[in-house]
N, C-alpha and C positions, 0 to 999 in steps of 0.2 A: 232644856228646850221649852221656850214659852209657847203655850197653846196658841193656835192661830186666832181663835176668838179674842184672846187677850191682846195679841199683837194688833189686831184690827182696832180694838178699842183704844189702845194707846196711840197708834199712828193716825187715827182719825180725830183725835182730840186736840184741836188747834190751840186752845188756851193752855193746855198742859205742855204742849211742845214749846210754845213761846215762853212759858215760865222757866223751862230748862235752858233757855237761850237768851240771857239778859243782854248779851252784846249784839243781838240781832243778826247772827250769822245767816239764818234762814232768809231773812228779808234781803240781806246784801246779796246772797247767792241768787235769789229769785229775781233780782234786779240786773242780772248778768247782761242780758241783751241791751237794756237801756244804758248801762254803764259802758258797754262796748261802743255803742253809738257816740256817747259823749267823748270817750277816749279817742276815737277816730277823728272826730271834729277837732279836738284839741291838737292832735299831732299834725293834722293837715294845716293848721294855722301857724305852726311853728316855723320860724325862719332860721335855718342853720347858718352859723357864721362860716365864712370862707376860711378864716384862720383865727387862732387864739395864741397869745404868747404865754407860755408857762415855763418858768425857769429860764434857761437860755435857748429853749426850743420854740420855734414857730410851728404850731400844730396846724396843718392844713387838712381840711376834711375832703380830701380827694385822693385818688390813687390808692384805695384800700386793697391790701394784698391778703389779709386774713381778718376774720371777725372772732372776737372772744366775748362770751357772755359771762361776766363774773357775778356770782350771787350764791345765796344759800337758800335751802328750803323752798317755800312758796314763791320766792323771788326768782330763783334759778330756773324753775320749771318753765317759765315763759321762753327762755332761751332754748331749752330742750325741744319745746313744741315747734319753734321756728326751724330748728335744725332738722327735725324729722320731716316736717312739711316741705321745706324748701331746699333740702340738700341737693336734690337732682337739678334744681334750677339756678342755684346760687353760683355766681362766677368766681367765688373765692371759697376756701375752706372755712368752716365754722366749728367752734369748740365751746363747750360750757365748762367753766372752772368753778368747782366747789371746794375751795381751799384758801390758804393764806397767801399763796403766791401765783403769779402769772407764769406761763411757760417761758423758758429761756429765749425762745425765738421772737418774742414780742418786741417790736421796735416802732419807729415813727410811721411805718406802713400798716400797723395793726390798729384796727378799730376796736376799742374796748367799751362795751356797755357795762357800766357799773350799776347793778340793780340791787337796791336795798329798800324794802318797803318802809322800815323804820328810820333808815339813814344811820343806824347805829350798829350795823352788823360788822363785828370786828374783822372777820375774814375778808369781807368785801372792801373795807377800808384799807386793809393791808394790801390787797390787790391794787387799790387806788394809788397807794404809795409806790408800788412797782411801776404802775403806768406812768406816773409822773417822772420817775427815774429814767424810764426807757423812752420817754418822749412820745408815748402812744396818743392816738386820737381818742379822746374820751367823751362819752355821753353818759350823763348821770340820770338815774330814775329813782326818785325817792319822795317820801311825804314830809320828811323833817330831819332833824338830827344833824350829826357831824357832817355827813355827806352833803346835805343841802347847804350847810354853812360854807364848807370848803369850795363847793362848786360855784357858789355866788361870789366868793372872794377871788377865785381864779378866773371867773368869767366863762366857765365851761357851759356847754348846752345842758340844760336841766329840765327834765320832765317832772313836774310836780304831781303828786298823787293826793287824792282826797283821803281823809281819815275814815277808816272802815273798821269792821270788827277784828280783822286780822289780815296778814299778808295774803293768805290763801284765797280769801273771798275778793281780794282786789285784783285777781288775775286779769280781768278785761283791761284794766288800766296799765298793768305791767306788760301785757302782751302787745296790745295794739300799736304802741309806738315803734316796736321793733321792725315789722315788715314795711311800714310806711317810711321809716328813716332809711332802711336798706334800699328801698325803691328810690328815694331822693338821691341817694349816693350811687345809684345805678348798679347795685349789686343784685337786686331782684327786679323783674319786669313789673312796672307800675300796673299795667292792665291785669296781670295775674293777681296781684295783691288786691286791687279794687274789686274784681269779680268774686274772688274767693272769700274775702272778708264780708262782702255783702251777703253771700249765701249762708255763711257761717252765722251771721247775726240773725238772719231769718230762721235758721234752724233752731237756735237757742230760744228765740221768741216762741216758736211752736212748742218746744219741750217745756218751757216755763208753765204753760197752761196744763200740760199733761202731768207734770210732777208737782203741781201746787199742793199745799197742805190741804186745801179744801177738796181735792180730788180723792174719792174714797179708795180704800185699800184695794178692792177688787179691780179697779180701773187704773191703778197707779203702779207702773212697772218698778219705780224706785222703791216704793214701800214694800212691794212683794219681794224684791231682791234682798232688801235689808232683813226681812223676816227669814229668808232662806239662809243668810249668812250668820245670823245671830247664834251665839254660843259655839262658834267654830273658829278656826284659824283660816282667814281668806288667803288663797294662793292664786295669784293673778298672772295669767300667761297671755302674751300677744306675739305677733310677728313684728319685725323691726319698724314697720311704718307707724306702729302705735306704741313704741317703746316708752315714749314720754308719758303717754296716757296711763300705761301700766304703773309707772313710777308714781304718777300723780295719785292714782287710785290708792296705792299702798300708803303713801304719806298722808292722804286725807283720812284714811282709817286710823293710822297712827295718831294723828293730831286731833281729829274731831272726836274719836271714840276712845282714845287711850288704850289701844289694842295692838298686839303684834299682827303683822301681815307680811306676806312675801310677794315678790314679783320676779318674773324672768321672761326671756325672749326667745322665740323660735328664730332660726334653727339652732342657735347655740345651746339651748337647754337640752336638746336631744343628745348632747355629747357629755352631759354631767348631771344636771339637776334631775333628769328623768330617772336616773338610777335610784333616787330616793323613793320612787313609787313601788319599788320592790319590797318596801317595809311591810310589816304585818298590817292586816286590816284594823287591828286594835289601835294602831297609830293613825293610819290614813283616814279612819272614820271621823276624826276630829277636823278634817279639812273640808272647806268648800272651795271647789275649783271654779274660777271665773275666767272664761275664755273671751278675749276681745277680738272680734273677727270683722273682716271687711272684704270688699271685692278685690283689693290689691293683694290679698293673700296668695302667695305663689302656689302653684299646683303641688309642688313637692311638700310644702309645709301643710297644705290642706290634707293631703293623703296621710301624712304622718299623724296629724291630729286625729283623724278618723280612726286610724289603727290604735292609737294610744287610748282613745275613748273606750274602745271595745275591750282592750287588754288590761288596762291599768286604772284609768280615771274613774271607772265605775265603783272603785273601792271607796272613793270619797263620799261624805255624807250626801252631798249633792253637787251637781255640775250646772253652772249657769253660763249660757252662751249669750253674749250681747253682740248683735250684728250692727255695724255702723250703717247709718243711713245718710244720704246726701249725694248730690251730683258731683261735687268737687272734693278734693282730698282734704282741704281744711274743714269743710262742713262735716265730713265724716269724723275727723279728729275731734272737733268740738261736740259732735253728738255723743261720742263715747266719754269725753272729759266731763261734760255737764251731767250726764247720766251717773257717772262715778261720783261726782261731787254730791249729788242729791241722795244717792244710796248711802254714802258715808254719813250724811247728816241724819237721815232717818234711822240708821244703825245706832248713832249716838243717842237718839231718843230711847230706843229699846234698852240701851245700857244705862239710861238715866244719867247721861253725861252732859255737862256744859261743853259745847264744842270748842270754846276758847280757853277757859281756865286750865292752867297746867302748873302743878307743883314742880315738875322737872325743870321747866323753863325758868321759873323763879329761882330755883337753887343755882342753876348755871349762871344766871344773870348776876345774882347778888354774891354768890360764893366764889365766882371765878372772875367774870368781867369787871365788876365794880371793885372787888377787893384788889385786883391788880392795876386798876386805873387804866385799862387797855385803851379805851376810846379816847380819853384825853391825850394820852401819849401819841396815838396814831394821828389825831387831828393836828397836834402841835408839830409833829415830825413832817407831815405832808406840807403844811403851810411854810415851815422853815425851809424845807428843801425847794419848794416852788419859787421862793424869793431869793435863792442863792444866785 
């Protein structure tokens, strides 16, 4: 356990923080609100085609019966957030796919968002191959790579992304196109999208000032939470409204800090995960429990959480409750998401970790993807199939 005085010294040292972050993750994250505004402006200016010819199919961007978000990691989370936020409003079912293949039901009435920050995500390109075979309505979101090349050759709608430190800090650019394009296609109400995106942007702008590196430890919720989590295994619980935020928090800790973390969701966790809290205090004392809460929390879930806090959760080294703020559902989701992002970055500082560099990713890229020539094969197969 690092002493609090030492943590303050580390987390209030701007030059030391930036030295650990050569890719500028902190600066990209703190530009979240500005980037969200730019992304909204870009998607509003996009003109969707009425139809595109791919293979022997005429793809018409109307009469969507289901929506699939295909992506991995930081790219896929944008689809999860849309689903959690808009599930009750969307006129069609929505699903996020994190795998090599689309569901069997996908056809020419399915709208598939193919989301890959790098454009070289092999799982997403494999889904693109399925989408071409099935005649799906496709929209691509990418900064470069095979996906961008294929989309341009096929004439598919393409949302270009700027180069940033990593996919996870490009979240504003990955997310913003989704609700606006769904509104253009009459799947979501435009007024709802416009109102809630506006408040969410304002919320992030406010938090940017509160969590800035220059804001001292005593006044900075993100720095204090990172200190509480340090040297423990974070266990993140939320109810279903914030499922995507809990997953985002977990993966941000995994990627930025190179640490294990867990996440789960009420009420499902009451039927399985919770039994793990019967373990001895010698085990549970290594946990920090983080509860993501908000006004949408059902009364039944609220009551269960309070009982569990009294009976079991107190065995953890500490319990952190983060209560969502904001007038609209999306603003509350963004409050929790941005707070989680900043906590993970400050936690990476305490662990002396570069938020971007990763030996694991390099091994997977060079020892698997490049050795097998997966990307070249997929790109060639998609283009060959598309022109049959």
